[in-house]
C-alpha positions as CSV (number, residue, x, y, z in Angstrom):
1,X,1.1,10.2,24.6
2,X,-1.9,9.7,23.1
3,X,-2.4,10.2,19.4
4,X,-5.7,12.0,18.3
5,X,-6.2,10.0,14.5
6,X,-8.0,7.2,14.2
7,X,-5.8,5.5,11.9
8,X,-3.0,5.2,14.5
9,X,-2.9,2.4,17.1
10,X,-0.2,3.5,19.3
11,X,2.6,5.0,17.1
12,X,2.2,3.5,14.0
13,X,3.5,4.3,10.4
14,X,0.4,5.8,8.4
15,X,-0.8,4.9,4.8
16,X,1.0,8.1,3.6
17,X,3.6,10.2,4.3
18,X,1.3,13.1,4.5
19,X,-1.5,12.9,7.1
20,X,-3.6,15.4,9.2
21,X,-3.7,15.7,13.1
22,X,-6.1,18.1,14.9
23,X,-7.3,19.4,18.0
24,X,-10.4,20.2,19.4
25,X,-9.0,24.3,19.5
26,X,-6.8,24.4,16.5
27,X,-6.2,22.8,13.3
28,X,-2.3,22.0,12.2
29,X,-1.0,20.3,9.6
30,X,1.9,18.1,9.7
31,X,3.4,15.5,6.9
32,X,4.2,17.5,3.7
33,X,1.9,20.2,4.4
34,X,4.0,21.1,7.4
35,X,6.7,22.2,4.3
36,X,4.9,24.9,3.4
37,X,7.4,26.7,5.3
38,X,11.2,26.7,5.2
39,X,12.4,24.4,7.7
40,X,13.0,26.3,11.1
41,X,10.2,28.8,10.3
42,X,9.5,30.5,13.1
43,X,5.8,31.1,12.5
44,X,5.4,27.1,12.3
45,X,7.8,26.4,15.3
46,X,6.3,28.8,17.3
47,X,2.6,27.2,16.9
48,X,4.1,23.5,17.4
49,X,6.3,24.1,20.4
50,X,3.8,26.4,22.2
51,X,1.6,23.6,22.8
52,X,2.2,20.3,24.5
53,X,0.1,18.6,22.4
54,X,1.2,20.0,19.4
55,X,4.2,18.7,20.1
56,X,3.3,15.7,21.1
57,X,1.7,15.4,17.3
58,X,4.8,16.5,15.9
59,X,6.3,13.5,17.3
60,X,4.0,11.1,16.3
61,X,4.1,12.5,12.6
62,X,7.9,11.6,12.7
63,X,7.4,8.0,13.6
64,X,5.1,7.9,10.8
65,X,8.3,8.3,8.4
66,X,9.8,5.0,10.0
67,X,10.8,2.4,7.4
68,X,7.9,-0.4,7.0
69,X,9.3,-3.3,5.2
70,X,6.1,-5.2,3.6
71,X,5.4,-3.1,0.2
72,X,1.6,-2.5,0.5
73,X,0.7,0.6,-2.2
74,X,1.5,1.6,-5.7
75,X,2.9,5.4,-5.5
76,X,5.6,7.3,-6.5
77,X,5.9,9.2,-3.7
78,X,8.5,8.7,-0.6
79,X,9.2,6.0,0.5
80,X,9.5,3.6,-2.3
81,X,10.1,0.7,-0.2
82,X,6.4,0.6,0.2
83,X,5.8,0.4,-3.7
84,X,5.2,-2.8,-4.7
85,X,6.3,-2.1,-8.4
86,X,9.6,-1.9,-6.7
87,X,10.2,-5.0,-4.6
88,X,11.0,-5.8,-1.1
89,X,14.9,-6.5,-0.5
90,X,14.8,-10.1,0.7
91,X,13.6,-11.2,-3.2
92,X,17.4,-10.7,-3.9
93,X,18.7,-12.9,-1.1
94,X,18.9,-16.9,-1.9
95,X,15.7,-17.5,0.0
96,X,12.9,-15.7,-2.0
97,X,12.2,-15.0,-6.1
98,X,10.1,-12.3,-7.4
99,X,8.5,-13.2,-10.4
100,X,7.1,-9.9,-11.5
101,X,8.6,-8.4,-14.4
102,X,7.4,-4.9,-13.9
103,X,9.2,-4.7,-10.5
104,X,12.6,-3.1,-10.2
105,X,13.6,-6.3,-8.5
106,X,13.1,-7.6,-11.8
107,X,13.8,-5.5,-14.5
108,X,17.0,-3.5,-13.1
109,X,18.4,-5.9,-10.3
110,X,17.7,-9.7,-11.8
111,X,18.7,-8.4,-15.0
112,X,22.1,-6.2,-13.7
113,X,21.4,-3.1,-15.2
114,X,21.1,-1.2,-12.0
115,X,23.4,1.6,-11.6
116,X,23.8,5.0,-10.0
117,X,21.9,7.1,-12.9
118,X,18.8,4.6,-12.1
119,X,19.5,5.5,-8.4
120,X,18.6,8.7,-9.4
121,X,15.3,8.0,-10.7
122,X,14.0,5.0,-9.0
123,X,15.9,5.2,-6.0
124,X,16.6,1.2,-6.5
125,X,15.7,-1.2,-3.4
126,X,16.4,1.5,-0.5
127,X,17.2,4.8,-2.5
128,X,19.3,7.7,-0.6
129,X,16.8,10.4,-1.4
130,X,13.4,8.3,-1.7
131,X,12.6,6.8,1.9
132,X,12.0,10.0,4.0
133,X,14.9,9.3,5.9
134,X,16.7,12.9,5.9
135,X,12.9,14.4,6.5
136,X,12.8,12.4,9.9
137,X,16.6,13.1,10.9
138,X,15.6,17.1,10.2
139,X,12.1,17.0,12.2
140,X,13.8,15.0,15.2
141,X,16.3,17.6,15.5
142,X,13.8,19.9,15.2
143,X,12.1,18.6,18.3
144,X,15.2,17.9,20.1
145,X,16.6,21.7,19.8
146,X,12.7,23.2,20.5
147,X,11.8,20.6,23.1
148,X,12.7,23.4,26.1
149,X,10.3,25.8,24.7
150,X,7.3,23.8,25.2
151,X,5.1,25.4,28.0
152,X,3.2,22.9,30.8
153,X,5.2,19.8,29.7
154,X,7.5,18.4,32.8
155,X,10.9,18.0,32.3
156,X,10.9,14.0,32.1
157,X,8.6,14.2,29.1
158,X,10.6,16.5,27.9
159,X,13.6,14.0,27.8
160,X,11.5,11.2,27.1
161,X,10.6,12.7,23.6
162,X,14.3,14.0,22.9
163,X,15.5,10.3,23.4
164,X,12.5,8.6,21.4
165,X,13.8,11.4,18.7
166,X,17.6,9.7,19.2
167,X,16.2,6.3,18.4
168,X,14.3,7.2,15.7
169,X,17.6,9.1,13.8
170,X,19.9,6.0,15.0
171,X,17.0,3.5,13.5
172,X,16.7,5.6,10.1
173,X,20.5,5.7,10.1
174,X,21.1,2.1,10.4
175,X,18.4,1.1,7.5
176,X,20.8,3.4,5.0
177,X,24.2,1.7,6.8
178,X,23.5,-1.2,5.8
179,X,22.7,-0.2,2.6
180,X,25.6,2.1,2.0
181,X,28.3,1.8,4.4
182,X,29.6,5.2,5.7
183,X,27.2,8.1,5.8
184,X,26.8,11.9,6.0
185,X,26.3,12.5,9.7
186,X,24.0,15.1,10.6
187,X,24.2,16.8,14.3
188,X,21.3,19.4,14.0
189,X,18.7,20.9,12.1
190,X,19.7,21.8,8.1
191,X,18.2,23.5,5.5
192,X,18.2,22.4,1.8
193,X,16.0,21.7,-1.7
194,X,12.2,20.5,-0.3
195,X,12.4,18.9,-3.9
196,X,15.1,16.5,-3.2
197,X,16.3,16.4,0.6
198,X,19.6,16.1,-0.6
199,X,22.1,16.3,2.7
200,X,24.6,18.4,0.8
201,X,27.7,17.0,3.4
202,X,30.5,14.6,2.5
203,X,30.3,11.0,4.0
204,X,31.9,10.1,6.9
205,X,33.9,6.8,7.6
206,X,32.0,3.4,8.7
207,X,34.0,4.0,12.1
208,X,32.4,7.6,12.5
209,X,29.1,6.4,11.3
210,X,29.1,3.7,13.6
211,X,29.9,5.9,16.5
212,X,27.2,8.2,15.6
213,X,24.2,5.6,16.0
214,X,25.7,4.2,19.2
215,X,26.2,7.2,20.9
216,X,22.5,8.1,20.0
217,X,21.2,5.1,21.5
218,X,23.5,5.1,24.5
219,X,22.2,8.7,25.6
220,X,18.5,7.2,24.7
221,X,19.1,4.1,26.9
222,X,20.9,6.6,30.0
223,X,17.4,9.2,29.7
224,X,15.8,7.8,33.3
225,X,12.3,8.6,32.3
226,X,12.7,6.5,29.0
227,X,10.9,3.1,29.8
228,X,12.6,-0.4,29.8
229,X,8.9,-1.4,28.3
230,X,5.7,-0.1,28.5
231,X,3.1,-1.5,30.7
232,X,-0.5,-2.7,30.2
233,X,-1.9,0.3,31.3
234,X,0.2,2.2,28.9
235,X,-0.1,-0.2,26.0
236,X,-3.1,1.2,24.3
237,X,-1.2,4.5,23.5
238,X,2.6,4.2,23.6
239,X,3.0,0.8,21.8
240,X,5.1,1.1,19.0
241,X,7.7,4.2,20.4
242,X,10.9,3.7,20.9
243,X,11.7,2.1,24.7
244,X,15.2,1.7,26.5
245,X,15.0,-2.1,25.4
246,X,14.9,-1.0,21.8
247,X,17.6,1.1,22.1
248,X,19.8,-1.5,23.9
249,X,18.7,-4.1,21.1
250,X,19.1,-1.8,18.2
251,X,22.9,-1.3,19.7
252,X,23.3,-4.9,19.3
253,X,22.2,-5.0,15.9
254,X,24.2,-2.1,14.7
255,X,27.7,-3.4,16.0
256,X,26.9,-7.0,14.9
257,X,26.6,-5.3,11.3
258,X,30.0,-3.4,11.7
259,X,31.9,-5.9,13.4
260,X,31.1,-8.6,10.4
261,X,33.2,-9.2,7.1
262,X,31.7,-6.7,5.2
263,X,33.5,-3.8,7.3
264,X,35.8,-5.5,9.4
265,X,38.1,-7.3,7.4
266,X,41.9,-7.4,6.4
267,X,40.9,-6.6,2.8
268,X,38.4,-3.9,1.5
269,X,35.7,-6.1,-0.2
270,X,36.9,-4.2,-4.1
271,X,40.2,-4.8,-3.5
272,X,41.4,-1.3,-1.9
273,X,41.4,0.2,-4.7
274,X,38.5,3.1,-4.8
275,X,38.3,6.1,-3.2
276,X,35.5,4.9,-0.8
277,X,37.7,2.4,0.3
278,X,41.3,4.2,0.4
279,X,38.8,6.8,2.7
280,X,37.6,3.9,5.2
281,X,33.9,5.0,4.0
282,X,32.8,1.0,3.6
283,X,35.5,-0.8,6.3
284,X,37.1,0.1,8.8
285,X,40.4,-0.5,7.0
286,X,41.5,-3.7,8.9
287,X,40.3,-6.2,10.9
288,X,39.7,-6.1,14.7
289,X,38.3,-8.5,16.6
290,X,37.5,-6.2,19.8
291,X,34.3,-5.0,17.5
292,X,32.9,-8.6,17.7
293,X,33.6,-7.9,21.5
294,X,31.8,-5.0,21.6
295,X,28.5,-6.6,19.9
296,X,28.7,-9.5,22.4
297,X,29.4,-6.8,25.4
298,X,26.5,-5.0,24.3
299,X,24.4,-8.1,24.4
300,X,25.4,-9.0,27.6
301,X,24.2,-5.5,28.8
302,X,20.6,-6.2,27.0
303,X,20.4,-9.4,28.7
304,X,21.1,-8.4,31.9
305,X,18.6,-5.5,32.0
306,X,15.9,-8.2,30.7
307,X,16.7,-10.1,33.6
308,X,16.3,-7.0,35.9
309,X,13.6,-5.5,34.2
310,X,11.6,-8.6,32.4
311,X,8.7,-8.1,30.4
312,X,10.3,-9.6,27.4
313,X,10.3,-13.1,26.6
314,X,10.2,-15.6,24.1
315,X,6.7,-17.1,23.2
316,X,6.4,-20.6,24.5
317,X,4.1,-23.3,23.2
318,X,1.1,-24.2,25.5
319,X,1.5,-27.9,24.2
320,X,3.9,-30.3,22.6
321,X,2.1,-30.2,19.1
322,X,2.9,-28.9,15.8
323,X,0.0,-26.8,15.8
324,X,1.0,-25.3,19.1
325,X,4.4,-24.9,18.0
326,X,3.5,-22.7,15.1
327,X,1.1,-21.1,16.9
328,X,3.8,-20.1,19.7
329,X,6.0,-18.6,16.7
330,X,2.9,-16.6,14.9
331,X,2.3,-15.2,18.2
332,X,5.8,-14.2,18.6
333,X,5.7,-12.4,14.8
334,X,2.4,-11.5,14.5
335,X,0.5,-10.4,17.9
336,X,0.7,-6.8,18.5
337,X,1.1,-7.5,21.9
338,X,3.9,-10.1,21.5
339,X,6.5,-10.1,24.6
340,X,8.8,-10.5,22.1
341,X,8.5,-7.7,20.1
342,X,11.2,-5.0,21.0
343,X,10.2,-2.9,18.2
344,X,7.5,-2.9,16.0
345,X,6.4,0.0,13.0
346,X,2.6,-0.4,12.0
347,X,0.7,0.4,8.7
348,X,-3.1,0.7,8.6
349,X,-6.2,1.9,7.2
350,X,-9.3,2.4,7.9
351,X,-11.0,0.1,5.5
352,X,-9.8,-2.3,3.5
353,X,-9.3,-1.2,0.1
354,X,-6.9,-0.6,-2.8
355,X,-4.9,1.8,-0.7
356,X,-3.6,-1.6,1.5
357,X,-2.2,-3.9,-1.1
358,X,-0.7,-6.2,1.1
359,X,-3.6,-7.8,2.1
360,X,-5.2,-8.1,-1.4
361,X,-2.4,-9.2,-3.6
362,X,-1.4,-12.1,-1.5
363,X,-2.4,-14.1,-4.7
364,X,-1.2,-11.3,-7.3
365,X,2.4,-11.6,-9.3
366,X,3.1,-8.0,-7.8
367,X,3.5,-10.0,-4.3
368,X,4.4,-13.2,-5.9
369,X,7.4,-13.4,-3.1
370,X,8.2,-17.1,-3.6
371,X,10.4,-19.2,-1.5
372,X,13.3,-20.7,-3.5
373,X,14.1,-24.7,-3.2
374,X,17.1,-23.3,-1.4
375,X,15.2,-21.8,1.3
376,X,12.5,-24.5,2.1
377,X,15.3,-27.1,2.1
378,X,17.1,-24.7,5.2
379,X,14.1,-25.7,7.3
380,X,14.9,-29.4,8.9
381,X,12.4,-32.2,10.0
382,X,10.0,-31.6,13.1
383,X,12.7,-33.1,15.2
384,X,15.2,-31.0,14.2
385,X,17.6,-33.1,12.0
386,X,18.4,-31.6,8.6
387,X,16.5,-31.8,6.1
388,X,17.9,-33.1,2.7
389,X,15.9,-33.9,-0.4
390,X,18.4,-36.3,-2.0
391,X,18.3,-38.4,0.9
392,X,14.6,-38.4,1.8
393,X,14.2,-39.3,-2.0
394,X,16.4,-42.4,-1.7
395,X,14.4,-43.3,1.6
396,X,11.2,-43.2,-0.4
397,X,10.1,-40.3,2.1
398,X,9.6,-37.4,-0.6
399,X,5.9,-37.8,-0.4
400,X,6.3,-37.2,3.4
401,X,8.5,-34.3,2.9
402,X,5.6,-31.6,4.1
403,X,2.8,-33.7,5.4
404,X,1.8,-37.2,6.0
405,X,-1.2,-39.1,6.8
406,X,-3.6,-42.3,6.5
407,X,-5.9,-43.2,3.8
408,X,-8.8,-44.4,5.7
409,X,-12.5,-45.9,4.2
410,X,-15.0,-43.8,3.4
411,X,-13.0,-40.5,4.1
412,X,-11.6,-38.9,1.2
413,X,-9.3,-36.6,3.1
414,X,-6.1,-37.7,4.7
415,X,-6.7,-38.7,8.1
416,X,-4.1,-38.4,11.1
417,X,-2.8,-35.6,9.3
418,X,0.8,-34.7,10.6
419,X,3.1,-31.8,9.6
420,X,6.3,-33.1,9.2
421,X,8.8,-30.4,9.2
422,X,9.9,-27.2,11.3
423,X,6.6,-25.3,12.1
424,X,8.4,-22.1,10.9
425,X,7.9,-23.5,7.5
426,X,4.7,-23.7,7.3
427,X,4.1,-20.1,8.6
428,X,6.6,-18.6,6.0
429,X,5.5,-20.4,3.1
430,X,1.9,-22.5,1.6
431,X,3.5,-25.9,0.8
432,X,1.7,-28.8,-1.0
433,X,-0.8,-30.8,1.3
434,X,-1.0,-28.3,4.1
435,X,-4.5,-27.3,4.8
436,X,-5.3,-23.8,3.8
437,X,-7.6,-22.7,7.0
438,X,-5.5,-21.9,10.1
439,X,-7.4,-20.9,13.1
440,X,-5.9,-17.4,14.5
441,X,-7.5,-18.7,18.4
442,X,-4.6,-22.0,18.9
443,X,-3.4,-22.7,15.2
444,X,-5.3,-25.3,14.2
445,X,-5.6,-26.1,10.5
446,X,-8.6,-27.6,8.6
447,X,-10.4,-27.0,5.3
448,X,-9.4,-28.0,1.8
449,X,-5.8,-29.2,1.0
450,X,-3.4,-26.9,-1.1
451,X,-2.8,-28.6,-4.3
452,X,0.4,-26.9,-5.6
453,X,0.8,-29.2,-8.2
454,X,1.1,-29.1,-12.3
455,X,-2.8,-28.6,-12.5
456,X,-4.0,-28.5,-9.2
457,X,-6.3,-25.9,-7.6
458,X,-3.5,-23.5,-6.8
459,X,-0.8,-24.5,-8.6
460,X,-2.5,-24.5,-12.0
461,X,-0.4,-23.6,-15.4
462,X,1.8,-21.6,-13.1
463,X,3.5,-24.7,-11.4
464,X,4.1,-25.9,-15.3
465,X,5.7,-21.9,-16.2
466,X,7.4,-20.9,-13.2
467,X,5.1,-17.7,-13.3
468,X,2.6,-16.3,-10.6
469,X,2.6,-16.7,-7.0
470,X,3.3,-20.4,-7.2
471,X,6.1,-20.1,-9.6
472,X,8.6,-22.2,-7.4
473,X,6.0,-24.2,-5.8
474,X,5.8,-22.2,-2.3
475,X,3.7,-19.2,-1.7
476,X,4.6,-16.7,0.7
477,X,2.7,-16.9,4.2
478,X,4.6,-14.8,6.1
479,X,2.8,-11.8,7.4
480,X,0.1,-13.2,5.9
481,X,-1.0,-16.2,7.8
482,X,-3.3,-18.1,5.5
483,X,-6.4,-15.7,4.6
484,X,-6.7,-15.0,8.6
485,X,-5.2,-11.0,7.9
486,X,-7.8,-10.4,4.9
487,X,-10.6,-12.2,7.2
488,X,-10.0,-10.8,10.7
489,X,-8.9,-7.2,9.2
490,X,-5.5,-8.3,11.2
491,X,-3.0,-5.3,9.7
492,X,0.1,-6.8,10.2
493,X,3.2,-5.2,12.2
494,X,6.4,-4.6,10.6
495,X,9.1,-6.4,13.0
496,X,12.1,-3.9,13.9
497,X,13.3,-6.0,16.4
498,X,12.4,-9.1,17.8
499,X,14.1,-11.1,21.2
500,X,14.6,-14.1,19.1
501,X,16.7,-12.1,16.9
502,X,18.8,-10.8,19.7
503,X,19.5,-14.3,21.0
504,X,21.1,-15.1,17.9
505,X,23.2,-12.0,17.8
506,X,24.5,-12.6,20.8
507,X,25.3,-16.3,20.2
508,X,27.4,-15.5,16.6
509,X,28.9,-12.4,18.8
510,X,29.9,-15.3,21.2
511,X,31.3,-17.4,18.8
512,X,32.9,-14.5,16.5
513,X,34.4,-12.7,19.7
514,X,35.4,-15.4,21.8
515,X,35.3,-18.9,19.9
516,X,33.1,-20.0,22.3
517,X,30.9,-22.6,20.7
518,X,29.0,-24.0,24.1
519,X,27.1,-20.9,25.1
520,X,26.3,-19.8,21.6
521,X,24.9,-23.0,20.9
522,X,22.2,-22.5,24.0
523,X,21.4,-19.4,22.7
524,X,20.7,-20.8,19.3
525,X,18.7,-24.0,21.3
526,X,16.6,-21.4,23.2
527,X,15.0,-20.1,20.0
528,X,14.7,-24.3,18.7
529,X,12.9,-25.2,21.4
530,X,10.3,-23.1,21.2
531,X,9.2,-24.5,18.1
532,X,10.0,-28.4,19.4
533,X,12.9,-28.6,17.5
534,X,15.8,-30.8,19.5
535,X,19.5,-28.8,20.0
536,X,21.9,-28.3,17.9
537,X,24.2,-30.5,18.4
538,X,22.0,-33.9,18.7
539,X,20.4,-33.1,15.5
540,X,23.7,-32.4,13.7
541,X,26.3,-35.6,15.3
542,X,28.7,-35.4,12.8
543,X,29.4,-31.6,12.6
544,X,31.3,-31.2,15.4
545,X,29.7,-28.3,16.3
546,X,31.3,-27.7,19.7
547,X,34.4,-27.7,18.4
548,X,34.1,-26.8,14.6
549,X,33.5,-22.6,14.1
550,X,33.0,-22.4,10.4
551,X,30.1,-25.5,10.6
552,X,28.5,-23.4,13.6
553,X,28.5,-20.3,12.4
554,X,27.0,-22.0,8.9
555,X,24.4,-23.5,11.5
556,X,23.5,-20.1,12.8
557,X,23.2,-18.5,9.4
558,X,20.5,-21.1,8.5
559,X,18.6,-20.4,11.7
560,X,18.4,-17.1,11.5
561,X,16.9,-17.7,7.8
562,X,14.4,-19.9,9.6
563,X,13.4,-17.8,12.3
564,X,13.6,-14.4,10.7
565,X,12.1,-15.2,7.4
566,X,11.1,-11.9,5.0
567,X,12.3,-9.6,8.1
568,X,15.3,-8.1,5.8
569,X,17.8,-10.3,7.6
570,X,18.9,-13.2,4.8
571,X,20.0,-10.6,2.7
572,X,21.6,-8.4,5.1
573,X,23.3,-11.9,6.4
574,X,24.6,-12.5,2.8
575,X,25.6,-9.0,2.2
576,X,27.9,-8.6,5.7
577,X,29.6,-11.9,5.4
578,X,30.2,-10.8,1.9
579,X,28.7,-14.4,0.1
580,X,29.3,-13.8,-3.5
581,X,29.1,-17.7,-4.0
582,X,25.4,-17.8,-2.5
583,X,24.7,-14.6,-4.7
584,X,26.6,-16.2,-7.6
585,X,24.4,-19.5,-7.0
586,X,21.4,-20.7,-9.4
587,X,18.4,-20.7,-7.3
588,X,15.8,-23.6,-7.8
589,X,11.9,-24.2,-7.8
590,X,10.2,-27.4,-7.0
591,X,7.3,-28.7,-9.6
592,X,5.1,-31.3,-8.3
593,X,2.9,-33.8,-10.6
594,X,0.1,-35.1,-9.2
595,X,0.1,-39.5,-9.8
596,X,-2.9,-41.3,-10.1
597,X,-3.2,-44.9,-10.0
598,X,-4.2,-46.5,-13.7
599,X,-6.6,-49.3,-12.3
600,X,-6.2,-51.2,-15.6
601,X,-2.2,-51.0,-15.9
602,X,-1.6,-50.6,-11.8
603,X,1.2,-48.0,-12.9
604,X,1.2,-44.5,-11.3
605,X,0.5,-41.8,-14.0
606,X,0.9,-38.1,-14.0
607,X,-2.7,-36.5,-13.5
608,X,-3.0,-32.6,-14.6
609,X,-6.0,-32.2,-12.8
610,X,-7.6,-30.6,-9.6
611,X,-8.9,-32.9,-6.7
612,X,-10.3,-31.1,-4.1
613,X,-12.8,-29.3,-6.5
614,X,-12.1,-31.5,-9.2
615,X,-12.0,-35.2,-9.2
616,X,-13.2,-35.5,-5.5
617,X,-16.7,-34.5,-5.5
618,X,-17.5,-37.4,-8.3
619,X,-15.0,-39.6,-7.7
620,X,-16.6,-43.4,-6.5
621,X,-15.4,-44.8,-3.2
622,X,-12.8,-46.8,-3.2
623,X,-11.4,-45.6,-6.5
624,X,-7.4,-43.7,-6.9
625,X,-9.7,-40.3,-7.6
626,X,-11.8,-40.7,-4.4
627,X,-9.2,-40.1,-2.0
628,X,-7.0,-37.2,-1.2
629,X,-3.7,-37.0,-3.3
630,X,-0.3,-38.2,-1.5
631,X,1.8,-39.8,-4.2
632,X,3.7,-37.7,-6.5
633,X,6.3,-36.8,-8.7
634,X,9.2,-33.9,-8.1
635,X,11.4,-32.0,-10.0
636,X,14.0,-29.2,-8.7
637,X,14.4,-27.0,-11.5
638,X,16.3,-23.9,-11.8
639,X,14.7,-20.5,-12.4
640,X,15.1,-19.4,-15.8
641,X,12.0,-17.1,-15.4
642,X,13.7,-14.1,-13.8
643,X,17.2,-15.3,-13.6
644,X,19.5,-13.5,-12.0
645,X,22.4,-11.9,-14.0
646,X,24.4,-12.6,-10.9
647,X,24.2,-16.1,-11.3
648,X,27.0,-15.6,-14.4
649,X,28.9,-13.0,-13.2
650,X,29.0,-11.8,-9.6
651,X,30.5,-8.4,-9.1
652,X,31.2,-7.3,-5.5
653,X,29.9,-4.0,-6.0
654,X,26.5,-5.2,-5.0
655,X,27.2,-5.4,-1.3
656,X,26.5,-2.1,-1.1
657,X,23.8,0.1,-2.9
658,X,25.4,3.1,-5.5
659,X,24.4,6.4,-4.3
660,X,22.5,8.8,-7.0
661,X,25.1,9.7,-9.6
662,X,23.0,13.2,-9.4
663,X,24.0,13.8,-6.1
664,X,27.8,12.9,-6.3
665,X,27.9,15.0,-9.2
666,X,27.1,17.6,-7.2
667,X,30.7,17.4,-5.6
668,X,29.9,17.7,-1.7
669,X,31.8,14.9,-0.5
670,X,29.5,12.2,-1.6
671,X,31.8,9.5,-2.8
672,X,30.4,6.6,-4.9
673,X,30.6,3.1,-3.2
674,X,33.3,1.0,-5.2
675,X,31.9,-0.5,-8.5
676,X,29.7,2.1,-9.3
């Protein structure tokens, strides 16, 4: 199914919901133009489903409606999750802080003012009516219902297009499910207002919603013409399409979420007092371990199929070096040909311009997703042993918590530089002392050092005032990779499903279903070893991980945060485990002060000045300012600029999003979520 649009690479998300497809014989408009006729209008359907190429292009148009998790534009059009004035959902977790005061995240979530009325206007982080969900669902069913009308198309291809459509529906539902719980279940084309796409159907229970998604994926996976993966011959035209591997992996993710304590518990998260809880719209109505067993079995089925069919694998380092470990990790999530990507969504533009702001706004407050100190400390030392700030401080190792190196005569930069922490930290964040230039071919670093201290080249005044893209002492690097994205015109894919994620899902399911600590640890260690970390048990000898379930679960959750940073993981892990304690915990940043030795007194004194573009060019050899700074003061400070109302009073209502009050008030059975 080759897509005839220069903005597409395989099946990608376009840079707008409205896009035109063309043929050498006729012109036909998709996207919003397609909606000029009522849904199901015979003239439109006759045109599309009377031509195989138009049908393929119609499916490609459905693919453009998928969720892409990186905010990259300013627009009031759907999807609002793409709007950087809205904000990325991970900034609601304990891992990221968004110091952009004009964002919905800041103004409504951090302030605690978001409500059902606001959901009617802004939609929130993932609006019920603002994410193209129902447009996608309707069009996918339109293809399913009309595919047999298409002439000159083999039945195998028709079956495959139907299977892909079912995967698209299930994926769209899952995106909504993890924000809202039970949903209206659409099983065919429907007619509704073009201005709102309101579903106008009552909510189904959590159980029925889960079964609906799983059944769609099972049907797709059973389709013989749906490939397990696309080989090299098909990669150029088919990459980005749903596959059997993607369908089976998504099933694992859905069952993981469904089996988690948010829905699978002896008590509803809001005390069993609300209509939504009484009708089992936001939980199952009780705990059943067999739900974890179902997740475990789905994971086993996936890995059995992987063993039989191959293709997908964890990207491994080519050498036992920090650079090679980091490069393997980056290649796993970043490369469009990565054997680790089970499904991805891509957005692109013909030029690097204002329509694709994720590329340009890396240093702008609008995309200033700053790591919290809590998140940074989740990343262990380079050998895999836990990092502890206070322990490092007592041991005098804080100056080595990111890099270490030697001061060598006649060499202003540190020599024999070593990156001392988990390689994934440097891929996730820019940190003080790391080198700025990253070679896209091998992961080696070079160039100037990051000066993320008060008054430093990057830290500037923002480090002192806790504002801007270095507000917390860390700037996001995930999906950015230094300046590689900009310099290489490499538009990042959004990883919907990664193999390392499924390894960690399986580990969690083994632990929860069977109390199988030993096998769970094996799957986690497979992921850790790719970046050079030693095994969990070896690195945590006091935690009794082979027998202590709670400690091992904590380690799995921490590992998920480190491996899957900014991939819509940590926030939903906090939600599905009802971690009110983490939501209510005040978060912190790291303020760094450069120390310069006073040549007269011998005392180390703070200096709020740049080095690489400041002291370095004119400093005399042998003086303290001649050498790259390597001694600092560190202050862990509570975030106040963008403090969250949750930190003083967390309400469990925040575990799920509110439906728009305008939809609830229509009275068609869209019962509001608890607390809203």
